[in-house]
C-alpha distance (Angstrom), angle and dihedral (degrees) to the residues before:
residue distance angle dihedral
M1 . . .
Q2 3.80 . .
K3 3.83 92.5 .
L4 3.81 91.7 -122.4
S5 3.79 126.3 150.0
R6 3.81 139.8 152.7
V7 3.82 91.7 34.7
P8 3.84 113.1 157.3
A9 3.82 116.0 -118.4
D10 3.81 135.2 -175.5
L11 3.81 120.2 -139.7
Q12 3.79 126.1 -166.9
A13 3.79 135.1 169.3
L14 3.81 114.4 -124.8
P15 3.85 106.3 -121.9
G16 3.79 116.0 -111.8
T17 3.80 94.3 11.3
D18 3.79 140.0 82.2
S19 3.81 89.8 -121.3
V20 3.78 135.2 103.1
R21 3.80 135.6 -157.8
L22 3.80 121.1 -143.6
E23 3.83 114.9 -165.4
V24 3.81 124.1 -167.1
P25 3.83 101.4 -173.2
Q26 3.79 95.2 179.5
L27 3.81 90.5 61.0
G28 3.79 98.7 32.4
S29 3.81 88.2 -121.0
R30 3.78 136.8 130.4
L31 3.79 144.0 175.3
V32 3.81 123.7 -147.4
A33 3.80 110.7 -170.1
R34 3.80 141.8 157.1
L35 3.77 131.9 -144.3
D36 3.78 114.9 -100.6
S37 3.82 139.6 174.1
G38 3.77 94.1 34.1
G39 3.79 94.6 -49.0
L40 3.80 95.8 -49.6
L41 3.81 95.7 108.8
L42 3.79 137.5 45.5
R43 3.79 105.3 -156.1
G44 3.79 120.1 -173.2
T45 3.80 150.1 105.6
W46 3.79 127.8 -68.5
T47 3.81 115.5 -148.9
Q48 3.78 129.1 -170.8
P49 3.81 134.0 148.4
G50 3.78 107.1 -58.5
L51 3.81 95.3 1.3
R52 3.79 138.3 79.8
A53 3.80 117.1 171.3
P54 3.82 140.9 156.6
L55 3.80 115.1 -102.7
V56 3.80 131.1 -169.7
L57 3.81 122.7 -167.1
R58 3.79 116.8 -163.0
R59 3.78 123.0 -153.6
A60 3.79 115.5 -122.7
P61 3.81 129.1 177.3
L62 3.79 118.4 -108.7
P63 3.81 114.5 -103.8
A64 3.77 112.3 -91.1
A65 3.80 109.4 -100.1
A66 3.77 117.1 -121.9
T67 3.81 110.4 -106.2
N68 3.79 100.6 -165.3
V69 3.79 102.7 48.2
A70 3.79 110.9 141.3
T71 3.80 116.7 -136.7
L72 3.79 111.2 -137.6
S73 3.77 120.6 -155.1
R74 3.80 113.9 -118.4
P75 3.81 118.2 -114.6
Y76 3.81 93.0 -122.2
R77 3.80 142.1 54.7
E78 3.81 121.2 -92.9
E79 3.81 125.0 -163.9
K80 3.80 132.8 177.2
V81 3.79 109.3 -135.5
L82 3.81 141.7 -174.5
F83 3.80 122.8 -153.9
S84 3.81 135.6 171.2
N85 3.78 134.6 -115.0
F86 3.79 93.4 -155.0
A87 3.81 95.1 -171.8
A88 3.82 92.3 55.4
R89 3.82 92.7 35.8
I90 3.79 93.8 -130.4
K91 3.77 136.7 119.4
L92 3.79 121.9 -130.7
A93 3.80 126.9 -155.5
G94 3.76 125.7 -143.6
T95 3.78 148.5 147.9
L96 3.79 122.9 -107.7
T97 3.81 118.4 -158.3
V98 3.81 118.6 -168.2
P99 3.82 127.2 -172.2
A100 3.77 118.0 -115.0
G101 3.78 114.0 -90.2
A102 3.77 139.3 51.6
G103 3.79 100.3 -67.3
P104 2.93 144.7 154.6
F105 3.81 91.0 -150.4
P106 3.79 133.2 -170.8
A107 3.79 108.0 -101.4
V108 3.80 142.0 -162.2
V109 3.79 138.3 -166.7
L110 3.81 115.5 -137.9
L111 3.83 116.9 -139.1
S112 3.82 120.9 -162.7
D113 3.79 131.3 -133.4
I114 3.82 127.7 -111.6
G115 3.79 117.4 -42.2
A116 3.79 133.4 40.6
Q117 3.81 110.6 -62.5
D118 3.77 134.2 175.1
R119 3.79 123.1 -122.8
D120 3.81 91.5 -85.0
G121 3.81 94.5 51.9
H122 3.80 98.3 -103.2
P123 3.81 115.9 139.7
A124 3.79 110.4 -105.0
E125 3.78 125.8 -128.1
P126 3.83 118.0 -138.2
A127 3.81 90.6 -98.9
E128 3.80 116.6 12.2
K129 3.78 127.5 -2.2
S130 3.79 110.4 -89.5
A131 3.79 115.3 -107.0
T132 3.80 87.7 -138.6
A133 3.82 95.6 55.8
P134 3.83 112.4 140.7
P135 3.83 108.9 -85.5
Y136 3.79 94.6 -117.8
P137 3.82 110.6 108.3
L138 3.81 96.1 179.4
L139 3.81 97.3 178.1
S140 3.80 92.6 47.1
L141 3.81 91.6 49.2
L142 3.81 91.9 49.9
A143 3.81 91.6 46.8
D144 3.80 92.6 49.3
Y145 3.80 93.3 50.2
L146 3.80 95.9 45.7
T147 3.81 94.5 44.8
R148 3.81 90.6 51.0
H149 3.82 85.9 55.2
G150 3.79 97.2 52.5
V151 3.82 104.1 -87.6
A152 3.81 123.8 120.6
V153 3.81 110.5 -135.4
L154 3.80 133.7 -160.7
R155 3.79 115.5 -165.6
M156 3.80 119.6 178.5
A157 3.76 140.6 -164.7
D158 3.81 113.5 -111.3
R159 3.79 120.4 -110.5
G160 3.80 112.8 -65.4
V161 3.81 93.8 14.9
G162 3.79 121.2 116.2
Q163 3.80 109.6 -38.8
S164 3.81 94.0 -14.1
E165 3.79 112.9 110.1
G166 3.79 126.9 -139.5
N167 3.79 133.4 48.8
N168 3.80 122.4 -73.8
A169 3.83 92.4 -158.8
T170 3.80 89.4 65.4
A171 3.82 96.6 40.9
T172 3.80 108.6 110.3
P173 3.82 121.0 -167.5
A174 3.81 88.9 -101.0
Q175 3.81 90.9 54.5
R176 3.79 91.3 47.0
V177 3.81 87.4 57.3
G178 3.80 86.4 65.3
D179 3.81 89.8 54.1
A180 3.81 90.6 50.7
Q181 3.80 91.4 49.5
A182 3.82 90.4 49.0
A183 3.81 89.6 52.8
L184 3.81 91.4 49.7
N185 3.81 91.6 49.2
F186 3.79 90.5 49.8
L187 3.81 90.6 53.9
R188 3.81 89.6 48.1
T189 3.82 87.1 65.2
R190 3.80 93.5 54.7
P191 3.84 118.1 95.5
E192 3.83 90.7 -150.8
V193 3.82 91.5 64.7
D194 3.82 126.0 87.3
L195 3.82 100.6 -135.7
L196 3.82 92.8 -157.5
H197 3.80 92.2 57.9
L198 3.80 103.4 44.8
G199 3.80 116.7 129.3
L200 3.79 147.8 161.3
V201 3.81 126.1 -112.0
G202 3.81 112.7 -168.2
H203 3.79 132.8 -176.8
G204 3.82 120.1 -149.7
E205 3.79 108.1 -39.8
G206 3.80 87.1 6.1
A207 3.82 87.5 64.8
N208 3.79 90.4 56.5
V209 3.81 89.9 48.1
A210 3.81 89.1 52.5
L211 3.81 92.0 51.5
L212 3.81 91.3 48.4
A213 3.81 89.7 50.9
A214 3.81 88.9 52.2
A215 3.82 88.4 57.7
Q216 3.83 91.8 58.5
P217 3.81 130.6 81.6
L218 3.82 113.8 -79.6
P219 3.82 93.1 25.2
P220 3.80 126.1 -171.4
A221 3.79 117.0 -91.7
F222 3.82 90.8 -114.3
V223 3.81 142.2 -6.3
V224 3.81 132.1 -138.8
S225 3.81 117.0 -160.6
L226 3.81 113.2 -160.0
A227 3.82 109.6 -168.4
G228 3.80 91.9 -25.8
Y229 3.81 122.7 -178.3
G230 3.80 118.3 -108.5
L231 3.82 101.2 174.2
P232 3.81 126.2 73.0
G233 3.80 114.2 -88.7
F234 3.81 93.0 -111.5
E235 3.81 91.8 55.4
T236 3.81 92.3 43.3
L237 3.80 92.3 53.0
Q238 3.82 92.3 46.3
A239 3.81 91.9 51.6
Q240 3.82 92.4 48.2
Q241 3.80 93.0 48.3
T242 3.81 92.0 46.7
A243 3.81 90.9 53.0
A244 3.82 91.2 48.4
L245 3.80 92.3 50.5
Q246 3.80 92.9 45.9
A247 3.81 88.6 54.3
Q248 3.82 88.1 60.6
K249 3.83 89.4 62.8
L250 3.78 94.6 -132.2
T251 3.77 121.4 176.7
P252 3.83 114.5 -95.4
A253 3.80 90.0 -106.1
Q254 3.82 93.1 50.3
L255 3.80 91.3 46.2
D256 3.81 91.3 50.8
V257 3.82 92.7 51.3
R258 3.79 93.2 47.0
L259 3.81 93.0 48.2
R260 3.80 92.6 48.7
R261 3.80 90.5 50.6
L262 3.80 91.9 49.4
T263 3.81 91.2 48.6
T264 3.80 90.5 50.6
L265 3.79 90.6 48.6
A266 3.81 93.2 50.5
E267 3.81 92.3 47.4
L268 3.81 91.4 50.4
V269 3.79 89.0 54.2
R270 3.77 94.9 42.1
Y271 3.80 98.6 49.8
S272 3.81 101.7 30.6
T273 3.79 118.5 133.8
N274 3.81 100.5 174.0
L275 3.80 108.8 48.8
D276 3.82 96.4 -166.2
Q277 3.79 92.0 52.2
T278 3.79 92.0 43.6
Q279 3.81 91.6 51.5
A280 3.80 88.9 53.2
M281 3.82 90.7 50.2
I282 3.79 92.2 48.6
A283 3.81 91.2 48.3
N284 3.79 89.7 51.8
L285 3.81 91.2 50.1
L286 3.82 91.6 49.9
R287 3.81 91.5 46.6
Q288 3.81 91.7 52.8
D289 3.77 91.5 46.1
E290 3.82 95.0 48.4
P291 3.82 110.4 17.8
D292 3.82 95.0 -179.3
L293 3.82 95.4 58.8
L294 3.80 114.9 119.2
P295 3.83 113.4 -106.3
T296 3.80 90.4 -123.0
T297 3.80 90.5 53.1
I298 3.79 91.4 49.7
Q299 3.79 92.4 51.4
A300 3.81 92.5 46.2
R301 3.79 92.2 50.6
A302 3.81 92.3 45.8
A303 3.81 91.6 50.6
A304 3.83 91.0 47.7
Q305 3.81 89.5 57.6
L306 3.80 91.1 58.7
T307 3.81 102.2 51.7
P308 3.82 112.5 129.6
W309 3.80 90.1 -115.2
H310 3.82 94.4 52.9
R311 3.80 93.2 47.4
A312 3.80 90.9 47.6
F313 3.82 91.5 47.7
L314 3.81 92.3 54.7
A315 3.81 90.7 51.4
F316 3.81 95.7 40.2
N317 3.80 117.9 115.7
P318 3.82 109.4 -167.9
L319 3.81 92.2 -162.3
E320 3.80 95.2 63.4
K321 3.82 116.0 105.8
L322 3.81 93.2 9.9
E323 3.80 89.0 120.7
A324 3.81 86.9 76.1
V325 3.83 93.4 55.1
Q326 3.80 106.7 100.3
V327 3.82 101.0 149.4
P328 3.83 120.9 102.7
V329 3.83 111.6 -77.5
L330 3.80 130.4 -164.8
L331 3.81 113.9 -161.0
L332 3.80 108.1 -163.3
S333 3.82 123.3 177.0
G334 3.79 140.8 155.0
L335 3.78 124.5 -117.9
A336 3.82 89.2 -137.9
D337 3.82 91.4 59.3
E338 3.81 106.0 123.2
Q339 3.81 94.9 171.3
A340 3.81 95.2 58.6
P341 3.83 106.8 10.4
P342 3.81 106.7 -153.5
A343 3.82 93.3 -138.6
Q344 3.81 87.1 69.5
H345 3.81 106.6 21.7
Q346 3.81 105.9 34.4
A347 3.79 91.7 37.3
A348 3.82 90.5 55.9
L349 3.81 92.9 49.2
E350 3.79 92.6 46.4
K351 3.81 93.8 49.4
E352 3.80 94.2 46.9
L353 3.80 93.6 49.5
R354 3.79 94.0 47.1
D355 3.80 94.6 43.1
N356 3.80 87.6 56.6
G357 3.78 93.7 55.3
N358 3.80 104.3 -94.5
R359 3.81 103.2 144.7
T360 3.80 95.1 177.1
V361 3.82 98.6 69.7
V362 3.80 116.7 125.5
G363 3.82 120.4 -171.8
Q364 3.80 126.1 -165.7
R365 3.82 130.8 174.9
L366 3.78 117.0 -165.7
A367 3.80 124.7 -152.4
G368 3.80 117.8 -119.5
V369 3.82 96.3 10.0
N370 3.82 118.1 127.3
H371 3.81 132.7 -156.0
L372 3.81 92.0 -84.2
L373 3.84 87.5 56.2
Q374 3.81 91.3 -112.2
P375 3.82 125.4 143.4
P376 3.84 122.2 -131.8
T377 3.81 112.9 -60.1
T378 3.80 90.2 -109.8
Q379 3.82 87.0 71.0
W380 3.81 96.7 49.8
V381 3.80 119.4 112.9
V382 3.80 119.4 -107.2
L383 3.80 115.9 -131.3
D384 3.82 122.9 176.2
G385 3.78 87.8 -9.5
E386 3.82 93.4 -56.3
P387 3.83 126.6 106.2
R388 3.81 111.8 -118.7
P389 3.81 123.8 -162.2
I390 3.81 120.8 -112.2
V391 3.79 135.3 -174.0
A392 3.81 108.8 -93.3
P393 3.84 108.5 -94.5
A394 3.81 90.8 -142.4
L395 3.80 90.3 56.6
L396 3.81 92.5 48.7
E397 3.79 91.3 50.0
S398 3.82 92.6 49.7
L399 3.79 90.7 48.2
K400 3.82 93.1 49.0
T401 3.81 93.4 47.6
W402 3.79 94.3 49.5
L403 3.81 93.5 46.1
A404 3.80 90.6 49.7
A405 3.82 89.1 54.0
Q406 3.82 90.5 53.1
T407 3.79 90.7 52.0
K408 3.80 92.0 53.4
K409 3.80 93.5 53.2
């Protein structure tokens, strides 16, 4: 109901019992449950701010895997690559897909949204990627489609994921610009790539990184923003949290208290000068808000609020420096995007770019498409009896058509 997915959770067995505790620090939520009915049920209580409710999880067998699925070779070349961000002194890992033929081909670098993701677009666990990650490899799906339509594509693992060096929790948008520039420079060394038609395609925060890169010397030839953010990070976070709280159907008084606490929390993070003192203040605020939280959970949540990325996100204004962006830009969003509603976010980007003299901006808003670029669930594919998400065909078609027009110029 709250449109949440891919949220990290910690699970631990309670010693000496048949119970477990599931903590979701990012949401301030937890489940304490015990095995029942011979291990077929987990019966317990779900708790989150403003809500306490019984919850029963039922065990079900995994779908039987198909045993006679034929693997078809892809009609393009695929190569795992390593390249350097010399300024940051790190190496980044990625996958380059190149259409069949001699080339040179137009090419793009794909840039991921918020959160550490692998080269396919799966969220990354602190160590290895979880085997149960949602089966929606957005970056891989985009790369496959574009390469089949004549575009070479480089998609990379974020800092600290897989073979990529660095730490994603400390990677601000400005630092990610350096990663994007390193990827562009790597492609400029490849004979298969048409250097005059080399661009950036970013999703969410990756779209803002792409636009920032286009404001630097040696910019890409074009930029595609997929569900990019147009409001400052502080405002974006406030709007998302307000929508999540409203979905809980709190009373007006409860909603007011929760919103004021969240605003105070964000301002503490945003304007802190002494991190140790600020962490203590945040921990105190969390403790007063939820007195039964474990001390370790409180400290973990307080520390998570003060990562360099989170502090930079709250202070980030995606409209700054857009006056220097004079390359062609496609702004593509979905009207079902609740994380970055295009009426606020895309409209702000479009106005700022055009007001600063960019006459090559194209904006499109597609019905039924959400922030993950998925169509309505009725259009998903069914595999082994289960619906699986896809990238919206209308979005792919719009992207292909616009890229083809850039190549012809």
